[in-house]
C-alpha positions as CSV (number, residue, x, y, z in Angstrom):
1,M,38.1,129.2,40.8
2,N,35.7,129.6,44.2
3,Q,33.1,126.6,45.2
4,P,30.3,128.2,44.2
5,I,31.8,128.7,40.7
6,R,32.9,125.1,40.7
7,R,29.6,123.9,41.7
8,M,28.0,126.3,38.5
9,A,30.1,125.2,36.5
10,V,29.7,121.5,37.2
11,V,26.0,122.0,36.8
12,C,26.1,124.0,33.5
13,M,28.0,120.4,32.4
14,V,25.7,118.1,34.1
15,L,22.9,119.9,31.9
16,F,25.0,120.2,28.4
17,V,25.7,116.3,28.7
18,A,22.1,115.7,29.0
19,L,21.4,118.2,26.4
20,L,23.8,116.1,24.2
21,L,22.6,112.7,25.6
22,N,19.1,113.8,24.9
23,A,19.4,114.9,21.3
24,S,20.9,111.6,20.7
25,Y,17.9,109.9,21.6
26,L,16.0,111.8,20.0
27,Q,18.0,112.1,16.4
28,Y,19.3,108.1,16.6
29,F,17.1,106.2,18.7
30,H,13.8,108.1,18.4
31,A,13.7,109.7,15.3
32,A,11.7,106.7,13.3
33,A,8.7,106.9,16.5
34,L,8.3,110.9,15.8
35,N,8.3,110.6,11.9
36,D,5.8,108.0,12.2
37,R,3.4,109.7,14.7
38,A,-0.1,110.4,13.0
39,D,-0.1,114.0,14.3
40,N,3.3,114.9,13.4
41,H,1.7,117.5,10.0
42,R,5.9,118.3,9.1
43,V,7.2,115.0,8.5
44,R,3.5,114.2,6.5
45,D,4.5,117.9,4.9
46,A,7.6,116.8,3.4
47,E,6.6,113.5,2.5
48,F,3.9,115.2,0.6
49,S,6.4,117.7,-1.4
50,R,8.6,115.4,-2.5
51,K,8.4,113.0,-5.6
52,R,7.4,109.5,-4.4
53,G,8.6,106.8,-6.5
54,P,6.6,104.6,-8.5
55,I,5.0,101.2,-7.9
56,T,5.4,99.2,-11.6
57,V,4.6,96.2,-13.3
58,G,6.9,95.5,-16.3
59,R,7.3,99.4,-17.5
60,S,3.5,100.2,-16.7
61,A,3.5,102.4,-13.4
62,L,0.4,101.6,-11.0
63,A,1.0,104.4,-8.7
64,E,3.1,107.7,-9.6
65,S,3.6,110.9,-8.1
66,V,3.0,113.7,-10.8
67,P,3.2,117.7,-10.6
68,S,0.9,119.7,-8.8
69,N,-0.4,123.3,-9.1
70,D,-0.8,123.2,-4.7
71,R,1.3,123.6,-1.9
72,F,2.8,120.3,-2.2
73,S,4.1,119.9,-5.6
74,Y,3.5,116.3,-6.4
75,Q,0.0,114.7,-6.6
76,R,0.0,110.5,-6.3
77,R,-2.0,108.9,-8.9
78,Y,-2.9,106.1,-9.7
79,P,-4.0,105.4,-13.5
80,Q,-5.7,101.7,-13.7
81,P,-7.3,102.0,-9.9
82,F,-9.9,99.7,-9.6
83,K,-8.2,96.5,-11.0
84,Y,-5.0,97.0,-8.7
85,A,-6.3,99.2,-5.2
86,H,-5.6,96.3,-3.3
87,T,-2.3,96.0,-4.0
88,T,-1.1,99.3,-4.2
89,G,-3.0,100.3,-1.6
90,F,-3.8,104.6,-1.7
91,F,-1.3,107.0,0.1
92,S,-3.5,109.9,1.7
93,Y,-2.6,112.9,3.5
94,I,-5.4,112.4,6.2
95,Y,-5.5,108.7,6.5
96,G,-2.0,107.3,5.7
97,N,-1.2,103.9,3.8
98,S,-2.4,101.0,3.3
99,G,-0.9,98.0,0.7
100,V,2.4,98.3,-1.1
101,E,2.2,102.0,-0.4
102,G,2.2,100.9,3.8
103,S,4.6,98.4,3.5
104,Q,7.6,99.8,1.2
105,N,7.2,103.5,1.9
106,Q,10.4,103.8,3.2
107,I,11.3,102.9,0.0
108,L,9.1,104.8,-2.2
109,S,9.1,108.0,0.1
110,G,13.4,108.5,-0.3
111,S,13.9,107.7,3.6
112,D,15.0,103.7,3.5
113,P,18.7,104.2,5.2
114,R,19.9,102.2,1.7
115,L,18.8,105.4,0.4
116,F,20.9,107.7,2.4
117,V,23.8,108.7,0.2
118,N,20.9,109.7,-2.2
119,R,19.6,111.5,0.3
120,L,22.8,113.2,1.6
121,V,23.8,114.1,-2.3
122,D,20.3,115.9,-2.9
123,M,20.9,117.9,-0.2
124,I,24.0,119.2,-1.1
125,G,22.0,120.1,-4.3
126,N,19.9,121.7,-2.3
127,K,17.2,119.2,-3.8
128,Q,13.8,117.6,-2.3
129,P,15.0,114.0,-1.7
130,Q,13.5,111.6,-4.3
131,G,11.6,108.1,-3.4
132,G,13.1,104.9,-5.0
133,S,10.6,102.2,-6.9
134,V,9.1,99.4,-6.4
135,S,8.8,96.4,-8.9
136,L,5.7,94.0,-8.4
137,T,5.2,90.2,-9.6
138,L,1.9,90.8,-11.4
139,D,0.9,89.6,-14.3
140,P,-0.9,92.1,-16.5
141,A,-2.8,89.9,-18.4
142,A,-3.2,87.3,-15.7
143,Q,-4.6,90.2,-13.1
144,T,-6.8,91.3,-16.4
145,A,-8.3,87.9,-17.5
146,A,-9.3,87.7,-12.7
147,F,-10.7,91.5,-12.4
148,N,-12.6,90.6,-15.9
149,G,-13.7,87.4,-14.9
150,I,-15.6,88.9,-11.8
151,R,-16.7,92.0,-13.5
152,A,-18.4,89.5,-16.1
153,L,-20.7,87.6,-12.6
154,P,-24.2,88.8,-12.5
155,S,-23.3,91.3,-9.7
156,G,-20.6,92.8,-11.5
157,L,-17.9,95.0,-9.9
158,A,-20.5,94.5,-6.6
159,T,-19.6,91.2,-6.1
160,Q,-18.0,89.3,-3.3
161,A,-15.1,87.5,-4.4
162,A,-11.7,86.6,-4.9
163,V,-8.8,85.9,-7.7
164,V,-5.2,84.8,-6.7
165,A,-3.1,82.8,-8.7
166,L,0.5,82.0,-8.3
167,E,3.6,80.7,-10.4
168,P,3.8,77.1,-8.3
169,S,7.7,77.0,-9.0
170,T,8.8,80.5,-7.7
171,G,5.8,81.5,-4.8
172,R,5.5,84.5,-7.1
173,I,2.1,86.2,-7.0
174,L,0.8,86.4,-10.8
175,A,-2.7,88.2,-9.7
176,M,-4.5,89.2,-6.9
177,V,-8.1,90.8,-7.2
178,S,-10.5,91.7,-4.2
179,S,-14.2,92.7,-5.0
180,P,-15.9,95.1,-4.6
181,T,-13.0,97.2,-5.0
182,Y,-12.1,101.4,-5.2
183,N,-10.7,104.0,-6.5
184,P,-7.2,105.4,-4.5
185,N,-7.0,108.6,-6.5
186,L,-10.2,109.5,-4.5
187,L,-8.0,109.0,-0.9
188,A,-5.4,110.6,-2.4
189,S,-6.3,113.9,-3.6
190,H,-5.0,116.8,-2.2
191,D,-8.9,118.4,-1.2
192,F,-9.2,117.3,2.4
193,N,-12.8,117.6,2.5
194,A,-13.7,115.8,-0.7
195,V,-11.2,113.1,0.7
196,K,-13.1,112.6,4.0
197,S,-16.3,112.4,2.4
198,A,-14.6,109.6,-0.1
199,Y,-13.3,107.7,2.9
200,D,-16.8,107.9,5.0
201,R,-18.6,106.8,2.0
202,L,-16.2,103.5,1.4
203,I,-16.1,102.9,4.7
204,K,-19.5,102.4,4.6
205,A,-20.8,100.8,1.6
206,P,-22.1,97.6,1.0
207,G,-19.4,94.9,0.3
208,N,-16.8,96.7,2.3
209,P,-14.3,97.7,-1.1
210,M,-11.7,98.2,1.0
211,F,-10.9,95.0,2.4
212,N,-9.4,92.5,0.1
213,R,-10.8,89.0,0.2
214,A,-7.8,87.7,-1.2
215,I,-5.9,88.2,2.1
216,Q,-7.2,89.6,4.8
217,E,-10.2,87.2,5.5
218,V,-10.6,83.1,5.9
219,Y,-13.5,81.4,5.0
220,P,-14.9,77.6,5.2
221,P,-12.8,76.4,1.9
222,G,-15.6,73.1,1.3
223,S,-14.5,70.0,-1.1
224,T,-11.4,71.9,-2.0
225,F,-10.1,70.9,1.5
226,K,-10.3,67.6,-0.1
227,L,-7.0,68.1,-1.8
228,V,-5.2,68.1,2.0
229,T,-7.3,64.7,3.1
230,A,-6.7,63.2,-0.2
231,A,-2.8,64.6,-0.2
232,A,-2.6,63.0,3.8
233,A,-4.4,60.1,2.8
234,L,-2.0,59.2,-0.4
235,E,0.7,60.3,2.2
236,S,-0.2,57.7,4.8
237,G,0.8,54.9,3.0
238,K,-2.9,53.2,3.6
239,Y,-4.4,54.4,0.5
240,T,-3.6,54.7,-3.6
241,P,-5.9,56.7,-6.1
242,N,-7.5,53.4,-6.4
243,S,-8.0,52.5,-3.1
244,P,-12.1,51.6,-2.3
245,V,-13.5,54.2,0.0
246,P,-17.0,54.0,0.5
247,G,-19.4,55.8,-1.6
248,G,-23.3,56.0,-0.3
249,T,-25.5,58.3,0.2
250,S,-24.7,59.5,3.9
251,L,-21.9,58.6,6.2
252,D,-23.3,57.0,9.8
253,L,-21.0,59.1,11.8
254,P,-19.3,57.9,15.4
255,Q,-20.8,59.8,18.9
256,T,-23.7,60.6,17.5
257,S,-26.8,60.0,15.8
258,R,-26.1,62.4,12.9
259,N,-25.3,61.4,9.2
260,L,-23.0,63.1,7.2
261,P,-24.6,63.6,3.7
262,N,-23.6,64.0,0.6
263,E,-24.5,67.7,-1.2
264,N,-27.7,66.5,-2.9
265,G,-28.1,63.2,-1.3
266,E,-27.4,61.1,-3.7
267,S,-25.1,58.4,-3.5
268,C,-21.5,59.1,-5.3
269,G,-22.1,56.0,-8.0
270,G,-22.0,52.9,-5.6
271,T,-21.6,51.4,-2.3
272,K,-17.7,51.7,-2.6
273,I,-16.1,53.5,-5.5
274,T,-12.1,54.2,-6.0
275,L,-10.5,57.7,-4.3
276,T,-10.1,59.2,-7.6
277,Q,-13.8,58.4,-8.6
278,A,-14.4,59.9,-4.9
279,L,-12.8,63.2,-5.7
280,E,-14.1,63.5,-9.2
281,V,-18.0,63.8,-8.3
282,S,-16.6,65.3,-4.4
283,C,-18.0,62.7,-2.3
284,N,-18.4,63.8,1.2
285,V,-19.6,60.4,2.1
286,A,-15.9,58.7,0.9
287,F,-14.0,61.9,2.0
288,G,-15.3,61.9,5.8
289,S,-14.9,58.2,6.0
290,V,-11.2,58.7,5.2
291,G,-10.9,61.5,7.8
292,L,-12.0,59.6,10.6
293,D,-9.9,57.0,9.1
294,L,-6.7,59.4,9.5
295,G,-7.7,60.9,12.7
296,Q,-8.0,64.8,12.7
297,D,-4.0,65.2,14.2
298,A,-2.9,63.1,10.6
299,L,-5.2,66.2,8.8
300,R,-4.1,69.0,10.9
301,H,-0.2,68.0,10.1
302,E,-0.4,68.0,6.5
303,A,-2.5,71.0,6.7
304,E,0.4,72.7,8.5
305,R,2.6,71.3,5.5
306,F,0.7,73.3,3.2
307,G,1.2,76.4,5.1
308,F,-2.1,76.5,7.4
309,G,-1.1,78.3,11.0
310,Q,1.1,80.7,9.7
311,R,1.7,84.1,8.1
312,Y,4.1,83.6,5.1
313,L,3.6,86.8,3.0
314,D,5.8,89.6,3.0
315,G,5.1,92.9,1.4
316,L,1.6,92.6,2.0
317,G,-0.4,93.6,5.9
318,G,-3.1,92.3,7.3
319,Q,-2.6,88.5,6.4
320,A,-5.0,86.7,7.8
321,V,-4.0,83.0,9.1
322,S,-5.8,79.6,7.7
323,V,-7.1,77.6,10.7
324,F,-7.5,73.8,11.4
325,P,-10.1,73.4,14.1
326,K,-7.9,71.6,17.6
327,N,-9.4,69.1,19.6
328,A,-12.7,68.8,17.7
329,P,-15.0,66.4,19.1
330,G,-14.6,63.0,17.0
331,P,-17.4,63.3,14.7
332,Y,-16.8,66.6,13.5
333,T,-13.0,65.3,12.0
334,A,-15.1,64.1,9.3
335,Y,-16.6,68.0,8.6
336,S,-13.1,69.1,9.0
337,A,-11.7,66.8,6.2
338,I,-14.5,67.8,3.7
339,G,-13.3,71.6,4.3
340,Q,-16.5,72.4,6.9
341,Y,-16.7,72.9,10.9
342,E,-14.4,75.3,11.6
343,V,-11.9,74.9,8.6
344,R,-11.4,78.0,7.5
345,A,-8.4,80.0,4.4
346,T,-7.7,82.4,2.7
347,P,-8.0,82.3,-1.1
348,L,-4.3,83.0,-1.0
349,Q,-4.3,79.9,1.2
350,M,-6.2,77.6,-0.9
351,A,-3.8,78.9,-4.0
352,M,-0.8,77.4,-2.3
353,I,-2.3,74.4,-2.0
354,G,-2.8,74.4,-5.8
355,A,0.8,75.7,-6.4
356,T,2.6,73.4,-3.8
357,I,1.1,70.2,-5.9
358,A,1.7,71.7,-9.2
359,N,5.6,71.8,-7.8
360,G,5.8,68.2,-6.3
361,G,4.7,68.6,-3.1
362,Q,7.3,71.0,-2.5
363,G,5.6,74.8,-1.7
364,M,6.9,77.5,-1.8
365,V,6.9,81.1,0.1
366,P,4.4,83.7,-1.9
367,Y,5.7,87.0,-2.9
368,L,4.5,90.2,-4.2
369,V,7.5,92.3,-4.3
370,D,9.7,91.9,-7.2
371,E,12.5,94.3,-6.8
372,V,13.3,97.8,-5.1
373,R,15.5,100.5,-6.9
374,A,17.3,103.9,-5.8
375,P,15.9,106.7,-7.8
376,D,19.0,106.2,-10.6
377,L,17.7,102.6,-10.8
378,S,20.2,100.5,-9.0
379,V,18.8,97.7,-7.5
380,L,19.0,97.6,-3.7
381,D,17.1,94.5,-3.6
382,K,15.5,91.6,-5.2
383,T,13.6,88.8,-3.9
384,S,14.7,85.3,-4.1
385,P,12.3,82.3,-3.6
386,S,12.4,80.6,-0.7
387,E,10.9,77.1,0.1
388,L,8.1,76.5,3.0
389,P,9.7,75.0,6.0
390,D,7.5,71.7,5.4
391,R,7.3,69.4,2.6
392,A,3.8,68.8,2.1
393,M,4.3,65.7,0.4
394,S,6.8,63.4,-1.7
395,P,7.1,63.9,-5.6
396,S,5.4,60.6,-6.9
397,T,2.1,61.6,-4.1
398,A,1.9,65.7,-5.9
399,S,2.2,63.2,-9.1
400,A,-0.8,60.8,-8.2
401,L,-2.9,63.7,-6.4
402,T,-2.6,65.9,-10.3
403,Q,-4.0,63.2,-12.5
404,M,-6.6,62.8,-9.5
405,M,-7.5,66.3,-10.3
406,V,-7.0,66.0,-14.1
407,E,-9.9,63.8,-13.5
408,V,-11.9,66.0,-12.1
409,V,-11.5,68.4,-15.0
410,D,-11.6,66.1,-18.0
411,Q,-14.8,63.9,-16.8
412,G,-15.6,65.4,-12.7
413,T,-17.0,68.5,-11.1
414,G,-14.8,70.9,-12.9
415,T,-15.6,70.2,-16.6
416,T,-16.1,74.4,-16.9
417,A,-12.5,74.6,-16.8
418,Q,-11.4,73.0,-19.6
419,I,-8.9,74.2,-21.8
420,P,-8.7,73.1,-25.3
421,G,-4.9,71.3,-26.0
422,I,-4.0,71.9,-22.2
423,K,-4.2,69.2,-19.5
424,V,-6.0,71.3,-16.2
425,A,-5.9,69.9,-12.8
426,G,-8.7,71.3,-10.7
427,K,-11.0,71.0,-7.5
428,T,-14.3,72.3,-7.2
429,G,-16.1,73.4,-3.7
430,T,-19.2,74.8,-2.4
431,A,-18.8,75.9,1.1
432,Q,-21.8,76.4,3.7
433,S,-21.3,79.5,5.5
434,A,-24.3,80.9,8.1
435,A,-27.8,79.4,7.5
436,N,-28.9,82.7,6.3
437,R,-26.6,83.3,3.2
438,A,-26.0,81.8,0.5
439,P,-23.2,79.3,0.2
440,Y,-19.6,80.3,-1.2
441,A,-18.0,79.3,-3.9
442,W,-14.7,77.7,-5.3
443,F,-12.3,76.5,-7.7
444,V,-8.8,75.6,-6.9
445,S,-6.3,74.9,-10.3
446,F,-3.4,74.5,-12.4
447,A,-1.9,74.2,-15.8
448,P,-1.2,73.1,-17.6
449,A,-0.7,70.0,-15.5
450,D,2.7,68.3,-16.8
451,N,4.3,71.3,-16.9
452,P,2.7,73.5,-14.5
453,K,2.8,77.8,-15.2
454,V,0.2,79.0,-12.7
455,A,-2.0,77.7,-9.9
456,V,-5.1,80.2,-9.4
457,A,-7.6,79.9,-6.5
458,V,-11.1,81.8,-6.9
459,L,-13.7,82.6,-4.1
460,V,-17.1,83.9,-5.0
461,Q,-18.3,84.9,-1.7
462,D,-22.0,86.6,-2.9
463,A,-22.6,87.0,-6.8
464,G,-26.2,88.1,-6.0
465,V,-27.5,84.5,-8.1
466,D,-30.1,82.1,-6.6
467,R,-29.4,80.0,-3.9
468,N,-29.5,76.8,-6.1
469,A,-27.4,78.5,-8.9
470,I,-23.9,78.9,-6.7
471,S,-21.1,76.1,-7.4
472,G,-17.9,76.1,-8.2
473,S,-17.9,74.5,-11.6
474,G,-20.6,77.9,-12.6
475,L,-18.9,80.9,-10.6
476,A,-15.5,79.8,-9.4
477,A,-14.1,77.5,-12.6
478,P,-14.8,79.8,-16.0
479,I,-12.7,82.5,-13.9
480,A,-9.8,80.2,-13.1
481,K,-9.6,79.6,-16.9
482,S,-9.8,82.7,-18.1
483,V,-6.6,83.2,-15.8
484,M,-5.0,80.2,-16.6
485,E,-5.2,81.2,-20.3
486,A,-3.9,84.5,-19.5
487,V,-0.8,83.0,-18.2
488,I,0.1,80.2,-20.9
489,N,-1.0,81.9,-24.0
490,Q,1.6,84.6,-23.3
């Protein structure tokens, strides 16, 4: 073989090897990125042309694919759209996916590596791949109670509010409702002009209905944060439920001429009251004083043991991180202790505080996806409960704090959450926000107090009522009560 031919052969061999390497890279290393590209219409066409797996609660489908009479063969449908919109999310040809539709897309679309054998069998049989199913932890009765509770407020489903309910012993999310809500069927339609119009209306609508207030935003928790301060006080060994604390009309703050008053400007029941009485009447003076005594580091450490500063939820994207301030000036420690200043928390985080106390002081990682199944219904994965890294408090502290919370509901600010024949533990909260808007109404609770089955946090951000009518007891506690009853009475 002469030299020119050898050179040409070498060049061809190099090009052939380069082609193989490039094909291997695209197929095995870059395939996922190419499939996920927003402009990859071939992949989206393929996904819309196959039977996507259902999202279920019990035996009910929250999202399912039904036959359609157009080029895509199947239409995504949401039988109970408004009640579950923020958990299921949407599946749209134009706007992609959200919620569980997004986080579990590989299973639902049938592209998960665990479904390789299923895809191989379908290919041999000349069938379109099918998606697996995703079962959620939600309790339909609790979800309905939360949804109806918000709808019963003066602004109805225009109310800006959120409810989260957890099973304390496992971390299972039993209810998650955000309001205002929306209809994901509008975004799943195959009429793309209608989809664009619907999306434009939703993103411009008052209250941002596609926004999940339960996990995607943090709010001042107000007096519900006094549960964290109380836990820190009891854990310090310096306080018991019967320890005397200041109960006057205002607290003289250090390093400033400004005082910290009680919400109504009145005394909490005397110059000195017990820590339990302070929680019953939600005394700002008492808890501001306790916060100054413990110090900001102790409060922050306790908040972090409850989950502040962490992202802990799998199954839904966009979780905001709850925040306790760092390096706040001295007097602001008192405001932090009552859930004001720069303290911010999601409704999910506040539900975790209630659930942690109910679970003897050990927080559990919250989860929404219960199990994942292949198209043949074989179980691919089932979530096992897991503990948060740090115990928030000892069992004895949790027991003492539980009894203090029972007193709040029995004879304090939380009487509207009472359930006949059931001991309920709870804490109200009314959190100041901007000067030009109404306060937030909160309630955190669990029941039965002696054998907890459910912990609930309710946030009412804006119910369209007069400022003087806003309170955790008046707006939020009755919703929590109905959710707890729904779980207990099954």
